[in-house]
N, C-alpha and C positions, 0 to 999 in steps of 0.2 A: 504494500500500500504506500502510495506517495501522497500524503496529506499536505498539499501546498498551502492550505489555509493556516497551518500551525496549530489548529485546535487540539489535536491529540497531544502534541508536545506540551502545550499550555496546561492541559488537564493533568497529564502525568506529573509535571512539575508541581502542580497544586497538590497532588496526592502524595508525593513522596515524603512529606513531613509526617504522614500518618503511618501507623503500623498496619500489619496485615490482618489483624484481628481486633475484635472488641469483646468486652464482657468475658475475657479469659480464653475464649476458643471460637467464637463466631467469626466467620471470615469477612474480610473487607473485599467486596466484589467490585468496587468502583473501577479499578484500573482495567478489569476485564470488560465490564459493561461499556465504558466509554470507548474502548477500542472497537467494540462491535458496532456501537452507534455511528462512529465516524466512518467505519468501513462501509456501512450500508447507507451512506448519504444523509445521516441524521446529525451531522456535525453542529448545525446551528442550535440544536437543543441540548448540547452536552453540558454547558456551564449551568443552565437552569436545572438540569437533572442532578448535577453535583450539589447545587444548593439544596435540593430536596433530600439528598442522601447524606448531607453533612452531619446530621445527628447520629449517624451510624459509624462515624469515624472517630478513632482515638489516636492520640499521639504515639509515635514510635516508642516502644519500651526503652528504658535506660539500658546502657551496656552492662553486661554481667562479668564476662571474662573474655579477653581477646582470643579469637580463633586464628590459628596459624597452620602452616603446612605440616607441622609436627603433631599438633594436638587435636586436629580435626576429628579423628575417629572417636575420641572421647566426647566431643561436643555434638556429634550427630544424634539427632532425635531429642535434643534438650531444648524445650520451648523457652527456657529462661534466656537463651542466647540468640533470640531472633535478631536483635540489633547487632550483635557481634557477627553473626553469619552474614547479615546484609553488608556490614562494613568489610568483611573478608572478600565477598564477591565484588564489591565496588572496587577494591584494590586490584583484584585479579583482572577485572574487565578493563581497568585503566592501563594495565601492563601487557595484556595479551588480547589478540583478536577474539571476539565473542564466540565464534564457532569453535575455536580451540578450547576455550574454557568449558563450553557446553559439552563437547565431545569427551573431555576428561571427567566431568562430573555426572553426566547422564547415567553411565552404568553404576556409579556409586549410589546415586539417589533412587534409581529405578526400583530396587526391592522395597522401598518404602513408599510406593506410589499411592497407597491408600491413606497415608498420614494426612491429618488435617481434612479428613473427609474428601480427599482427592482435590481440594481447592488449590494446593500449591502447583501440582502438575498442570492444572487447567490454566493457572496464571502464567506459567512458563510457556504454554502453547500460544497464548495470546501475545506474549512478549516476543517470542520467536517469529510469529507471523508478521509483526510490525517490522522486525529487522530484516526479514527475508524480502519484504516488499519495499524497503526503504532504498530508493535509487538516488537520493540526494548525495552530492559529493561532500567529503569532509572539507572544511574551510579553515583558512588561517586568518591572520590579521586582515581586517578590512574586507573579509569575505572572499579573499583569493583562494583558489584551490590549494590544498596542502597535502603533502604526503604522496606516496606512490599509489598506483591503482589498487583499489580495495581498502584504502586507508579508512574509509567511512565505517568499515566494519569494526574497527577498534577505537574510533574516536568517541570518547565519552559524550553522552548526551542523554536526554530524557528517556529515549527508548532503550539504550544500553543500561541506564540506571534502573529501568523497570525490570530488565532481566536480572540484575543483581538482587532486587527486592524479591522477585519470584523464586530464584534459586535459594536465597537465604531463608525464605519462608519454608521451602521444601526441606532444606537441611535441618531446620529447627524442629519441624514436625514429622520428620522421617519416622515411619512406623511400619515395619514389615507385618504382613498377615501371619496368623498362626500356621504351623505346618498342616498341610491338607492332604488327605487321602484321595485316591481316585474313586469316583462314583462307579459302582459295579455296572456291568453291562457294556454293550458296544458303545464306542465313542460316537457322539453326534457328528454328522457330516456337514452341517451348515451352522452358521452362527445363530440363526433363529432357533434351530432345534437345541443348540447348546444352551442358549439363554432360557429357553422354556424348561430345560431339565435341571436348572440350578435349584437345589433344595433351599427352602426358607429356613432361617434360624428359628429355634423353638420359641424363644422369648423375645418378642418385638416391642417390649414396653420401655426399654431404656434408650440411651443415646447411642450414637454410632459406635463408639469405642466398646461399649458393652455388647453390642450386637455383633461386631466383627470378631470379638473374642470367642464367640460361640461357633465360628466357622470350623467345620471338620472335613467336609467332602465337597469336591467340585467335579463336574464333568470334565473330561479331557478334551480340549479343543484348541487348535485344530487337531483332527485325528492324527495319531502318529503315522509317519511315513518314512520310508527308507531315506537316509541322508538328511542333512539340514535344509531348512527352507531357504531358498534364494531370496534376495532383497525384494525383487519385484513381486514374488508370490506373497511374501510377508505383507507388503503394502496392500496388495489386492485383498488379502484376508482381513486386514485391519479395516479397510473401507467397508467390507461386508459386515464386520462387527458393528461399526458405527451405524450403518443403515438398519441392521436388525435391532439395535438398542433403541433407535428413534422410533421404529415401528412398535416396539414393545411399550414405549412410553405412551403411545397413542392409546393402547388397549389396557394398560396397567398403571398409568400414572396417577390414577385416582387414589391409589393406596396411600402414598405420601408424596403429594405433588411437587414439593420443593426438593426433597432428598432424592427422589427418583431421577431428577434432572441430571445428576452427576453420573448416572450409569451411561448416559449418552455423551455428555460433554467431556468426561475424562478420557475415554478412548479417542475422541476426536482431537483432543489436545495433543495426544501422542502422534496421531496421523499428521497433524499440521507440523510437527517438529521433525519428522523423518527427513525432509529435504536438507536440513541443516546438519544431519548426523552422518557419520561414516556408515557405509552399507552393512558392515558387520554388526551394527547395533540394531538393525531393523527387525530381525527375527526376535531377539530378546525383548524389544519394545512391544511387539505384538503380544507376546506371552504376558507381559506386565499389564498391558491395556485390557486383555481378556480378564485377568484376575481382578482388576479394579472394577470393571463393569459388573462382573458376576458377583463380587462382594456386595456392591450396593444393592443389586437385585435381591440377593439372599437376605439382606438386612431389612429391606423396605417394600418389596413387591407384594401386592395383595394376592390372596389365594386364587381369585377368579378374575377374568377379564371383564370389561364392560359388556353389557348385553348388546347384541347386534342393533345397529341403528342409532347408537348413542354418540357417535363421533361427530364433531363439528363439521359443517359443510365448508369445503375449500372454495375460495373465491373463483368465479368462473371467468378469469381473465383470458384474453385472446392468446397469450403465449405463456410458457412456463415462467419467463422472466417477469411478466406483469403480475402473475399470481404470487411469486416470491416477494416482489416489492410490496404488494398489498399486505401480505402476511407479516413482513417485518415492520411495516408502518403501524400495524395493530399492536405489535409487541412494544414498539417505542412509545406509543400512546398509553399503553398499559403501565409501563414504567418500571415494573419490578425487575430487579437485576437477574433473577433466575429465568424469568420469561424471555428477557432479552438474550441471554446467553444460550438458552435452549433454541430459540428461533435462529440465532446466528449459526449454530451447528446444523440445524435442520436445513437451512439453505445450502450448506455444503453438501448435505445428503441429496437434496433435490437436484443440485447441479451435476451430480454423478450420472443422472439419467437424462437422456436427450429429451424425453417428453415430460421431465419433471417427476415428482414423486408425491402424489396426493396424500398417501398415508403418512408420510413424514411431515408434510405441511399440516395435516390434521393434528399431529402430535404438538406442533407449536401452538396451534389454536386451542388445543386442549389445555396446554400449560397456561395460556392467558385466561382461560375460563376457570381453572381450578385454583390458581395462585392469586392471593390477594394483591390488588394493584397498589402501586406506590401512592402514598397520601398526597 
């Protein structure tokens, strides 16, 4: 994305004094939501949206103990060190190209993808998307081009700082899932079948950490095959997973409309990040994305789908692009950060199909109907 208006950079600069959480564990969704709003042509509404969201922002926590290249393993997963991790990645991204830092830390962080209810990886996905789409040159004094080709990738700025905040949040909230056994029986052959086979946790009365702690068994997906998955196959399967998760939100999002969003947006954040990663990380990324999506479904999916005929009607625009534009406009007007982020992902899904994807678009409209709009 090349936002020549400067709205996204202004919004990110405004947000970087805030921490990634409020109330001790609730996520700050603003950086992700404003990126989606700008991307889909809603830039003029961003600062007003931030004004409405301001009560959900808290200052960045105070530093606790500096994170270094030597002590980082001890600091991983320690939420007291959110500010320390953010400072660490700010230094790393000032000294090294962002792709290099991401490639080094992605495999370290990936096992803890479910930490922070998957919000950190989702924030990373939004940050990477802005950097991948940022075609503006780095500039020196007086706006003159500075540095060799590609220097913009390592030049600190609001979008690079956003990646530092996102990676810092993930490192501080890093939390691996419990060891999981394989669900008996044949492995599902499609992502949709695999998601449908995920067992629900027994006690769904607590928060996400209590629910994830109950996980014991998952279906194996994708089905085991001779040899390792190639990167192109891993990417295709991850896209299939995102589409299946969006469809499942349409039929099962009524169970926990807000939390179920993350079963869709977490794997899509990984899919968005793949182009910035070395190919050898694509297959492990697929495995982690599957685990994250399945974990959220196990924790929050209702036992039964909506009755037939209960899905919202998709706008009858002349083209898929017109239908998508109308659906996002509804999400922007609704205003809730989860509805915006779900719709942003759903538009990615719809764009995968030449004729669009009405069931995916219905998922976005379902989110707008089920989630309380912003005040």
